[in-house]
N, C-alpha and C positions, 0 to 999 in steps of 0.2 A: 512612539510605541513600537514594540517588537513586531506587531502584526503587519504583514504586507502580502503582496501577491506571491512571494516566495515562501511564505510561512507554511510549513507542512508538518503535521503532528507525527507522522511516521518517521521523519528525518530529524526532527528537533530533539536535542538532548533533554534529558529529564530536568536538569537544572535550568536550562533555558526556558522550558515550559513553566517551571515554578516562578521564574523571574517575570514572565509575562503577567501572571495573575497578581503577583506582588506589586508590580508597577501599576496595574489597573487599580488596585486598592489605594495606592498613593494618589493616583489621579482623581479618584472619587473624592478624596479629602481636599485636594488642591483646588478643584473646580466646583466643590460643593455638589458634585453629582450631576451638574447641569450638562446634559448632552453627551456625557462621556460614553455611554453604551452605544448611542446612535453613531457617534464618531467611529467607534471600534467596528461596528457592523459595516460602515461605509468603507473602512480600510482593510477589513479582513476577508479573505477569499477562502481560507481553509474551511472545508465543509463541516467538520466536527465542531470546531471552535465557534463557527457561526451558529450552529444549532444550539450549542450550550448558551451562548449569549442571548439568543432569541427566546430560549425556554426558561432559563434561570431568572432572567430579569424581566419576565412577564408578570402578569397578575395571577397566574395560576397558583393553586394551593400547593404548599411545599411537598406534600405526599405525592401528588400527581407529577410534580416536577421530577422528583427522584425516580418515579416509575418510568417516565419518558426518557430520562438520561440512561437508565439501565437498558431499556429496549434499544436505544440508539447505539450504546456501547457494545451490546451483544451482537447487533447486526453488523457493525464495522469489523469486529473480530472475526465473525463467521465469513464475511466477504473476503477479508485479507487472507484468512486460512485457505479458502478455496483457491485464491489466486496463487498462493505459494504451492499448493498441491497440484495445480495445473502444470506449473513449471517442473515440479518433481516427477510427475507421471510422464511428462513429455521426454525429459532427458533420460529417465530410466528406460523408456522405450527405445530411444535412439542408441543408448549404450549397448542394448542387446540386439541391435539390428532388427528391430521389430518392424513389421509392415506398417507404414504410416496410417493406414486405415484402422488398424488395431489400436494404435496409439490414440487416434481421434476417438474411438469408441470408449477407451479408458478415460479420456478427458471428459467426454460427454457424461460419463457415469458419476461425475462430481455434481451434477445438476439434477433437479427434479425434471427439468425439460431442457433439452439441448438448446443453447442460445442461437445456433444456426443449423440449417439443414446440412447434411453431409456434402451434397453436391455443391452447395453454395460456398462452404468453407474451403473445399478443395479448389474451386474455381478461383477464389481470392488468393489462396496460397500459390497456385500456379501463375496467377497474374503478378504476384510479387517476384517470382523467379524471372518472368519476362521483363518486368520493370527494372530489376537489379542489373540485368544484362545489357540494358540500353545505354548508349553513350550519353554521358552527362547526367545520369540518373542521380537523384537526390538521395544518396545512400543513408545519411543520418535520419532522414524522414522515413524512408522505407524500412530501415532495419533498426531504428531506435527502439530501445526497450526501457521502460520505467514502470514503477508500481501504479502510476495513475491510469494506465491503459485499461479500457473496458475489457471484460472477460472475453468477448467475442474477438476483439482485435488482438488480444494477447494470444488466443488460440490460433489465429491465422498465422501469426509470426512463428509460433512454436511448431506448427505443422510445416511451415516453410523450412525450418531447420531439419525436421524429420525427413522431408523429401530430398533435400540437398545431401544430407548425410547418407541416405540410402543410395543415391545416384553416384556421389563423388567420394564417399568415405568420410568418416568422422573427423579426421584432421582438417578437412575442407571448411569446417565451421570456425576455426581459429580466427580468421580475419574479421569475423562479425563481432568479436569481443569489444572492439574499440567503439562500437555504436551503443553499447549497453550502459544505461545509468541506473540499472536495477541490480544491486549487489548480489542478491540471491540468484537471479537469473545468470549473472556473469559467472558465478561460482559453478553452477551446473553446466553452462556452456564450456567453461574452461576444462572441467573434469572430463566431459565427454570428448572434447577435441584432443585431450592428452591420453585418451585410451583407458581411463579407469573403468573397472568393471561395474556392472549394474548394482550388485549388492552393496559395494562401498558407496556409490553415489546415492543410493536410496537411503542408507543409514545416515550418511553425512547430511543430506538435505533435510531429512526428518529432524535431526538435531538442531540444525540452523532454524528450521521453521518453528520449532517449539520455543527456542530462545527468543526469536523475533516476536512471537505472539505474547510471550511472557512480558517482554519489555513494553510492547504496545499496551497490554492490559494495565500495567502499572501507570503508564502515562495517562490513559483514559480515566482511570479511577482518580488519580491525583487531580486532573483537570476538573472533574466533576466536584470533588470535595472542596477544592480551593474556590471554585466559582460560587458554591453555596455559602462558603465562609464570607466571600466578598458581598454576596447578596444580603447576608445577615448583618453587614457592616461591623464585623468583628474588628477589634483593633489590629493594626498592622502586625504587631508583635505576635498576636495569636494566629493570624494567617500564616506567618512565617513558621510558627511552631507546628502548625498542621503540615506545612510543606516538608519540614524536616523528617516527618515520619516516612516519606517516600525516598528521601535523598540518602546517598551513601554516607 
């Protein structure tokens, strides 16, 4: 099965996600449904897909299942949007040589309640600066960026960039690019290090954010509808027909 510890709905292409549900439909026929979902749950670590499997293939009434899928889908989209906006706000602040404290206040404004107290997050960011300077420091671990980071950890790393840029200049951020596995963050970091102005960075990152959220929304909707088609034991050909509605 395609599911594994590396399975990630944010990175998986749309056709790959469709193939996942189509292969699951085939397995249910081949194994007469015996233990297929349990095996998938044991093999799948991707949070959204796990939730879908647990919810869709439960004994819950179909209307409630659809409601729960919608709630989870909206929550994931909101969380991812906030993460992208944290990156955008941070790099816009760095681009205009903003005081890092002001940048932090702007990031905090994306939450109903700040994830960390100001003094705590500054202590952690300064600790990163000290850690990076140490001989033999594990730079990939300290400076690594990816979309799976919790909001508070991402904020610490973004504040680290803001402090370093304030002290040493924006070009000093360029060497950190090699540690990023988060394309959106890499783009912002690269633009700031190359000296692009704040207005351009803001507009560019907003556009990237909106396209990323649109792509994710399509994948989440397709995953939900295909899972419901598999639950209904629709023929493989019909499940494939449903998938084609989302595919180019």
